Every structure is written in structure tokens, then in C-alpha cells.
C-alpha positions in Angstrom: -73.0 185.2 52.2 -76.5 185.2 53.6 -76.8 185.4 57.4 -78.8 182.9 59.4 -81.7 184.7 61.1 -83.4 183.4 64.2 -86.3 185.9 64.6 -88.5 185.2 61.6 -92.1 186.2 61.9 -95.1 184.4 60.5 -95.9 187.4 58.2 -92.4 187.4 56.8 -92.5 183.7 56.1 -95.9 183.9 54.4 -94.7 186.8 52.2 -91.8 184.6 51.1 -94.0 181.6 50.5 -96.4 183.6 48.3 -93.7 185.3 46.1 -94.0 184.9 42.4 -92.7 181.4 41.8 -89.7 182.4 39.6 -88.6 185.0 42.1 -89.0 182.5 44.9 -87.0 179.8 43.1 -84.2 182.3 42.1 -83.8 183.4 45.7 -83.9 179.9 47.2 -81.5 178.5 44.6 -79.1 181.4 45.1 -79.0 180.8 48.9 -78.7 177.1 48.4 -75.6 177.5 46.3 -74.0 179.8 48.9 -74.2 177.1 51.6 -74.3 173.7 49.8 -73.1 171.9 46.7 -76.2 172.0 44.4 -75.3 168.7 42.8 -75.0 166.7 46.0 -78.0 165.1 47.7 -77.9 163.0 50.8 -79.4 159.5 50.4 -80.9 158.0 53.6 -82.7 154.8 54.3 -85.6 154.8 56.8 -86.1 151.5 58.6 -89.0 150.6 60.8 -87.4 148.6 63.6 -90.7 148.2 65.5 -94.0 148.6 63.5 -97.5 149.2 64.7 -99.3 149.2 68.0 -98.5 152.9 68.9 -100.8 154.3 71.6 -100.8 157.8 70.1 -103.7 159.2 68.1 -101.8 161.1 65.4 -104.4 161.6 62.6 -102.0 160.9 59.8 -100.4 157.7 61.1 -101.4 154.2 60.1 -99.3 152.8 63.0 -101.7 154.0 65.6 -103.2 151.0 67.3 -106.7 152.7 67.5 -107.1 153.0 63.8 -108.1 150.1 61.5 -105.4 149.9 58.8 -103.7 147.1 57.0 -100.4 147.6 58.7 -98.8 144.4 59.9 -97.1 145.0 63.3 -93.9 143.5 64.3 -91.8 143.3 67.5 -88.5 145.0 67.8 -86.0 143.8 65.2 -82.8 142.1 66.3 -79.4 143.7 66.0 -78.3 141.3 63.3 -81.5 142.0 61.2 -80.8 145.7 61.4 -77.1 145.3 60.5 -78.2 143.3 57.4 -80.6 146.0 56.4 -77.9 148.7 57.0 -75.4 146.9 54.8 -78.0 146.6 52.1 -78.8 150.3 52.3 -75.1 151.1 52.1 -74.6 149.0 49.0 -77.6 150.9 47.5 -75.9 154.3 48.0 -77.3 155.4 51.3 -75.0 157.2 53.8 -77.5 157.3 56.6 -79.8 154.8 58.3 -82.8 156.2 60.3 -84.4 153.7 62.6 -88.0 154.3 63.6 -89.9 152.6 66.4 -93.7 153.1 66.9 -93.3 154.2 70.5 -94.8 157.2 72.4 -91.6 157.6 74.2 -88.4 155.7 75.1 -88.6 153.5 78.1 -85.4 152.4 79.9 -85.0 148.6 79.7 -83.9 145.7 77.5 -85.5 147.1 74.3 -83.8 150.5 74.6 -80.5 148.7 75.3 -81.1 146.7 72.1 -81.6 150.0 70.2 -78.4 151.3 71.6 -76.5 148.3 70.3 -78.1 148.8 66.9 -76.7 152.4 66.9 -73.2 151.1 67.9 -73.4 148.5 65.1 -74.4 150.9 62.3 -71.9 153.6 63.4 -69.1 151.0 63.1 -70.2 150.5 59.5 -69.2 154.1 58.9 -72.8 155.2 58.3 -74.6 158.0 59.9 -77.2 156.8 62.4 -80.5 158.5 63.1 -83.3 157.4 65.4 -86.9 158.4 65.8 -88.2 156.8 68.9 -90.7 159.3 70.3 -90.0 161.5 73.4 -86.7 161.0 75.2 -85.2 162.4 78.4 -81.9 164.1 78.7 -80.2 160.9 80.1 -81.6 158.8 77.3 -80.3 161.4 74.8 -76.8 161.1 76.4 -76.9 157.3 76.2 -77.8 157.5 72.5 -75.0 160.0 71.9 -72.5 157.7 73.6 -73.5 154.8 71.4 -72.6 156.9 68.3 -75.9 158.4 67.3 -75.5 161.1 64.6 -79.0 162.5 64.5 -82.3 162.3 66.4 -85.6 162.9 64.5 -88.5 164.5 66.3 -90.9 166.3 64.0 -93.0 169.2 65.1 -95.5 168.1 62.4 -97.3 171.4 62.0 -97.9 174.7 63.8 -98.6 174.7 67.5 -102.2 175.9 66.8 -103.1 173.2 64.2 -101.3 170.5 66.2 -104.4 170.4 68.4 -106.4 169.3 65.4 -104.1 166.4 64.6 -103.0 164.9 67.9 -104.6 164.8 71.3 -102.4 162.3 73.2 -99.3 164.6 73.6 -98.5 168.3 73.7 -96.5 170.5 71.4 -94.3 171.4 74.3 -93.2 167.7 74.6 -91.8 168.0 71.1 -89.8 171.1 71.9 -88.6 169.5 75.2 -87.3 166.4 73.4 -85.4 168.6 71.0 -83.9 170.6 73.9 -82.8 167.3 75.5 -81.1 166.2 72.3 -79.4 169.6 72.1 -77.6 168.9 75.5 -75.6 166.3 73.6 -73.5 166.3 70.5 -76.3 164.6 68.5 -77.7 166.7 65.6 -81.4 167.5 65.4 -83.7 166.4 62.5 -87.1 168.0 62.8 -89.7 169.0 60.2 -93.3 168.4 59.4 -96.1 167.4 57.1 -98.2 169.4 54.7 -101.5 168.4 53.2 -103.2 167.5 56.6 -105.9 170.2 56.0 -103.7 173.0 57.5 -103.6 176.5 56.1 -100.6 178.4 54.7 -100.6 180.3 58.0 -100.1 176.9 59.8 -97.2 176.0 57.5 -95.6 179.3 58.2 -96.2 178.8 61.9 -94.3 175.5 61.8 -91.4 177.2 60.1 -91.4 179.9 62.7 -91.1 177.3 65.4 -88.2 175.5 63.6 -86.3 178.6 62.4 -86.4 180.3 65.8 -84.6 177.4 67.4 -81.0 178.3 68.0 -79.2 176.5 66.5 -81.7 175.6 63.8 -82.1 171.9 63.1 -79.4 170.4 61.0 -82.0 168.6 59.0 -85.6 169.5 58.2 -87.9 166.9 56.5 -90.7 168.3 54.4 -93.3 165.5 54.1 -96.4 165.5 51.9 -99.2 163.6 53.6 -99.7 160.0 52.3 -103.4 159.5 53.0 -103.8 155.9 54.3 -107.1 154.2 54.3 -108.4 153.8 57.9 -106.7 156.9 59.3 -108.6 160.0 60.1 -107.0 161.8 57.1 -107.8 159.1 54.5 -109.9 161.6 52.5 -107.4 164.4 52.3 -106.5 165.5 48.8 -102.9 165.0 47.7 -100.6 168.0 47.9 -99.9 169.6 44.6 -96.2 169.7 43.5 -96.3 173.5 43.5 -97.0 173.5 47.2 -94.1 171.2 47.9 -91.8 173.4 45.8 -92.9 176.5 47.6 -92.5 174.8 51.0 -89.0 173.6 50.1 -87.9 176.9 48.8 -89.3 178.8 51.8 -87.5 176.4 54.2 -84.3 176.9 52.3 -84.5 180.7 52.5 -85.2 180.9 56.2 -82.8 178.0 57.2 -79.9 178.4 54.8 -77.5 175.9 56.4 -80.0 173.2 57.1 -80.3 170.1 55.0 -83.9 170.2 53.6 -85.1 166.6 53.3 -87.6 165.8 50.5 -89.4 163.0 52.4 -92.8 161.3 52.2 -95.0 161.7 49.2 -92.4 161.3 46.5 -94.4 158.5 44.9 -96.8 161.1 43.6 -94.1 163.4 42.3 -92.7 163.3 38.8 -89.0 163.5 38.2 -89.5 167.0 36.9 -91.3 167.9 40.1 -88.5 166.5 42.2 -85.9 168.3 40.1 -87.7 171.5 40.9 -87.5 170.7 44.6 -83.8 170.0 44.3 -83.3 173.3 42.5 -85.3 175.1 45.2 -83.0 173.8 47.9 -83.9 170.2 48.8 -80.6 168.2 49.3 -81.7 165.0 51.0 -84.1 162.2 50.3 -85.1 158.9 51.7 -84.4 155.9 49.5 -85.9 152.4 49.6 -89.2 150.8 48.8 -90.9 152.0 52.1 -90.9 155.0 54.4 -91.7 153.1 57.6 -95.0 151.8 56.2 -95.9 153.9 53.2 -94.6 153.4 49.6 -91.5 155.1 48.3 -89.6 155.1 45.0 -87.3 152.2 44.2 -83.6 152.8 44.9 -82.7 152.0 41.3 -85.3 154.6 40.1 -83.7 157.2 42.3 -80.3 156.4 41.1 -81.5 156.7 37.5 -82.9 160.1 38.4 -79.6 161.1 40.0 -77.8 160.2 36.8 -80.3 162.1 34.7 -79.9 165.2 36.8 -76.2 164.9 37.3 -76.6 164.5 41.1 -74.2 162.7 43.4 -75.0 161.0 46.7 -73.5 162.8 49.7 -70.8 160.9 51.6 -71.3 160.2 55.3 -70.1 162.7 57.9 -69.8 165.6 55.4 -71.5 168.1 57.6 -70.5 166.8 61.1 -67.7 164.5 62.0 -68.3 160.8 62.9 -69.3 160.3 66.6 -67.2 158.1 68.7 -68.8 154.9 69.9 -68.6 154.1 73.6 -69.3 150.4 74.4 -72.0 149.6 76.9 -69.6 148.4 79.6 -67.7 151.8 79.4 -70.7 154.1 79.4 -70.8 157.0 81.8 -74.6 157.2 81.5 -76.5 154.2 82.7 -80.2 153.4 82.9 -82.1 155.5 85.5 -85.4 153.7 85.1 -87.1 157.0 84.5 -90.8 157.4 84.2 -91.2 161.0 82.9 -94.7 162.5 82.9 -95.1 163.5 79.3 -98.3 165.5 78.8 -101.6 164.1 77.7 -103.8 167.1 76.7 -106.9 165.0 76.7 -109.0 167.1 74.3 -111.1 165.3 71.7 -110.6 165.4 67.9 -113.8 164.4 66.2 -112.3 162.8 63.1 -109.8 160.8 65.1 -112.6 159.5 67.3 -114.7 158.6 64.2 -111.7 156.7 62.6 -111.1 154.8 65.8 -114.8 153.6 65.9 -114.8 152.3 62.3 -114.6 148.5 62.0 -115.7 147.9 65.5 
């Protein structure tokens, strides 16, 4: 049985990433089988509960208010709307619903209270609930945990060094602080990143160093391929080749053996054969549904046909960690504090982000 290591270096990870492909696949698949059922893949549904209007300047994101994309914004969904979507996802084979809101950070008040009720509602449907809401404080993390949250997603996106070329409105340390706040509860951590943003292999390894040296390592690591959206600063980036995704998945599996490696954005550009190679290399989780927040995603029926073809089975909920208890709002030990945390604003300028914000004016 392979032992989880928490002191990986960048050079070690680059050496793994650059191995001859057949050797890399063999090692990754062997480790995968030690820790996971190779024929079981988790199916999750990603739901945008509040779309567009985000004040951040993430260079990859069409939801940033400063960029001129065709994204239609919407206010926060109602609890009943979310429940209906969750039931639809469950009937389609999903065991987890991940709710995303285009916020910089969570703010105490009626909207957060509404999200907490969404968490309670979905947990009572015997589905895993994940949220990605931006930066959160320790108290907010405890409130989500009480509501029955299973996982909190907060991606590092890339290496700390390249992060400064992607985002200027928040600091890398804010990402790590939010993960630390989540770790003070029983909520699991989902954190990964994006490849294809113009970063180097060195940067990809740097991101994996940051993730793998966390102790414990994230229970879930999404590996996204950039979906270049017109109007964003990264609209001209070339699509990631499937071999890059396979190498990234395999390397992640080797250095984080117990983690669920999530094959996330970019699957629309991957063949079934390419996705099968990713599953063989250690990916054991996907997002299903026609959209990933705002970008296209394979149809659920197509995914189920692929599962049948490959002999894969959807993972049942609460396989890795038991179902959280839901505490009703009236019985909560953690109440709103009206916090106004001072999350960082580095303030440096990113030329391509500035150029994209000026287009269309």
C-alpha cells in the first residue's frame, strides 16, 4: 500500500509528470487501484445559484462583471428552485450537488441564510452537498457545516507565482486561509485548478505542491482544462491537448493517492477514448449536466452511455465520508456575526485583464 506523502517538491513532481507515458500510466493506475475501485466514478452536478456580476478580475472567468461576455446574470435562486434542480440531478445519476455563487466572499445576511437553507434541503434528499461561494470565515464555515454541508470548493487555480498573472483582486494567501477555515469543521475540502491558462509545467507542479503539502490533503481535487470564453482575457488561449490532461490527472493521482481526482471543465473537447485514459490514470469523479456554471458540458445521457461502454458505475453518496447531520436554523450554535473580514486586494495590474475590461466600452 502506497503511503501518502506530504513533502513533495516541485522537482519530484515535474519528474513524475515528464515520465514516459506508459510508465506514468502504469504507476498511476496501480496506485489508483490500491485506494479506489477503478470501475466506480462519482457523478456530481454543478449548479450556478447566482450567476454573473462578480467583482473579481479572474482572467479565465466569464462571470466577472468587468468583462464583456454573453453571460446572462441572475439573482440568487430560491430554495424551491434549487430543490427541483437537485431532484433532477439525482434522477440523472448524480450523488452530489455543488452550488456555485459568483461572489468574492460570503457576506452574512439574508442571502447566506438562504444558501444555508439550500444546504439543509439537499442534505435531506440524501445527496452530498458542496458549495463554492468565494472566501469564507471560520464562523461561516461552521454555519455551513451545521446545515449539513459535505464539501467546500475553493480552487487554488494555479501556482502561487503564476496566480499573479491571472488575478489581481485577491491574494493566494486568501485561498489558503479559506481552506484552513473549512478544515476547522467536519466539512471536506475540494480544491484544484485549471491548466491551459498560459502557465508552464513548472506552474502546474507548483500548484500540486501547494495542494499535496496540505495536511490532510484535499478529499477532492478538480483538474480543469481552460474553456476559453470570448470576451475574457484568455479568449485566445489554445485548447489543452488531451495528453496534458492525462499527464496532469496521473501525476495528481500519484502524489495524492486517497484523493478523488475530478475530471472537470473541458470535457466537451475530449473524446470518449481520451476520457477513458483519464479514468485509467486515476480520475474518479466528473461533473454531469449540460453546463458547468456557464460553460458547456456533455449531456447526462451521453455520460451514462460512456459509463455503460466502459463498465463504470456511479458512486453512491457518502461512500468516502458519512452523511453530515443537519442542524435546523433555530437550533444552530453558530449565529451570524455580521463579519466584515479584510480579504486582501493585491492591486497590481495585469495587462491582458485591463485590455479585456476596456473592450466594448
